C-alpha positions as CSV (number, residue, x, y, z in Angstrom):
1,M,116.3,196.6,6.5
2,D,116.9,195.0,3.0
3,A,114.4,195.1,0.5
4,L,112.5,192.0,1.2
5,E,112.0,192.6,4.7
6,E,110.4,195.7,3.7
7,K,108.3,194.1,1.4
8,I,107.2,192.1,4.1
9,S,106.7,194.8,6.6
10,K,104.0,196.4,3.8
11,L,102.0,193.1,4.1
12,P,98.8,192.4,6.4
13,K,99.7,191.5,9.4
14,W,98.1,187.8,9.3
15,A,100.5,187.4,5.8
16,Q,103.7,188.5,8.1
17,Y,102.7,186.1,10.5
18,H,102.2,183.2,8.1
19,I,105.6,184.3,6.5
20,Q,107.2,183.9,9.9
21,I,105.9,180.4,10.9
22,L,107.2,179.4,7.4
23,E,110.8,180.9,8.0
24,R,110.7,179.1,11.5
25,D,109.5,175.9,9.9
26,L,112.3,176.1,7.5
27,A,114.7,177.0,9.9
28,N,113.9,173.8,12.3
29,A,114.2,171.4,9.1
30,K,117.6,172.8,7.9
31,T,118.6,172.4,11.7
32,Q,117.6,168.8,11.8
33,I,118.9,167.9,8.5
34,E,122.2,169.1,9.7
35,Q,121.9,167.2,12.8
36,I,121.1,164.1,11.1
37,G,124.0,164.5,8.3
38,G,126.4,165.7,11.0
39,A,125.9,163.0,13.5
40,V,126.5,160.0,11.0
41,A,128.9,161.5,8.7
42,G,130.1,158.4,6.3
43,G,126.9,156.1,6.7
44,S,126.0,154.3,4.2
45,S,122.5,155.0,3.7
46,L,121.7,158.4,2.4
47,I,118.5,160.4,2.6
48,S,117.7,162.1,-0.7
49,Y,114.6,164.6,-1.3
50,E,113.1,164.7,-4.8
51,T,112.4,168.5,-4.5
52,S,115.8,169.6,-3.0
53,S,119.3,169.2,-3.3
54,V,120.2,168.4,0.5
55,Q,121.0,164.9,1.3
56,A,121.8,163.4,4.9
57,N,123.5,160.3,5.7
58,L,122.0,157.5,7.9
59,P,123.8,155.3,10.4
60,D,124.6,151.9,9.3
61,R,121.9,149.5,10.0
62,S,119.1,152.1,10.0
63,C,115.9,151.3,8.9
64,V,113.7,153.0,6.7
65,R,109.9,152.5,6.5
66,F,107.4,153.5,3.7
67,K,103.8,153.6,4.6
68,L,101.8,152.1,2.0
69,S,98.5,152.3,3.7
70,D,97.2,152.4,7.1
71,K,97.7,148.5,7.4
72,R,100.8,148.3,5.2
73,S,104.4,149.2,5.3
74,V,107.8,148.3,3.8
75,E,110.8,149.0,5.5
76,V,114.4,148.7,4.2
77,S,117.5,148.3,6.0
78,L,121.0,147.8,4.9
79,R,122.5,144.7,6.4
80,I,126.3,143.9,7.1
81,A,127.5,140.3,7.3
82,G,131.4,140.4,7.2
83,N,132.5,142.4,4.5
84,K,129.1,141.8,2.9
85,R,126.6,144.3,2.7
86,Y,122.8,143.7,1.3
87,L,119.5,145.3,1.5
88,R,116.8,144.0,4.0
89,I,113.4,144.4,2.6
90,Y,110.6,143.6,5.2
91,A,106.7,143.6,4.6
92,G,104.8,145.1,7.5
93,G,101.3,143.8,7.4
94,G,101.2,141.4,4.6
95,T,103.3,139.8,1.7
96,L,106.1,141.4,-0.1
97,V,105.3,141.5,-4.0
98,L,108.2,142.3,-6.4
99,K,107.3,143.2,-9.8
100,P,110.2,143.7,-12.0
101,E,109.4,146.9,-14.4
102,I,113.0,146.6,-16.5
103,S,116.3,144.9,-16.4
104,N,117.5,147.3,-13.4
105,V,114.1,148.5,-11.9
106,A,111.2,146.6,-9.4
107,N,108.2,148.1,-8.1
108,I,107.7,146.5,-4.3
109,T,104.2,146.4,-2.9
110,V,102.7,144.6,0.2
111,V,99.1,142.4,-0.6
112,N,96.9,140.7,2.1
113,H,98.6,137.3,2.9
114,F,95.0,135.4,2.0
115,T,93.7,137.4,-0.9
116,G,96.7,138.5,-2.7
117,E,95.0,142.0,-3.1
118,E,96.1,145.6,-2.5
119,D,94.0,147.3,-0.2
């Protein structure tokens, strides 16, 4: 038994149980990330997590949906036409609004078709 396991074994049973759940969830998440990355090695799209150094490729022509509210979403997908590649951005549940912030950054949101307001 290593030092960490020994410390955990001295904790109350409820804490040991909670640690077991967290360890299981971590192992499952790592497996899922490995499966995604291994299945599409060389894909053009990359999942990157702000809080981790882990990255995983998505297959070409994948779509990523960002849920902005219960009614609104933005879908981004990589499109390939011949030898050209471009991003397709789709507004779900409203009108797409692209607001330039600086020369190389823009903010994207979805507003109501009729009022032009965000929910």
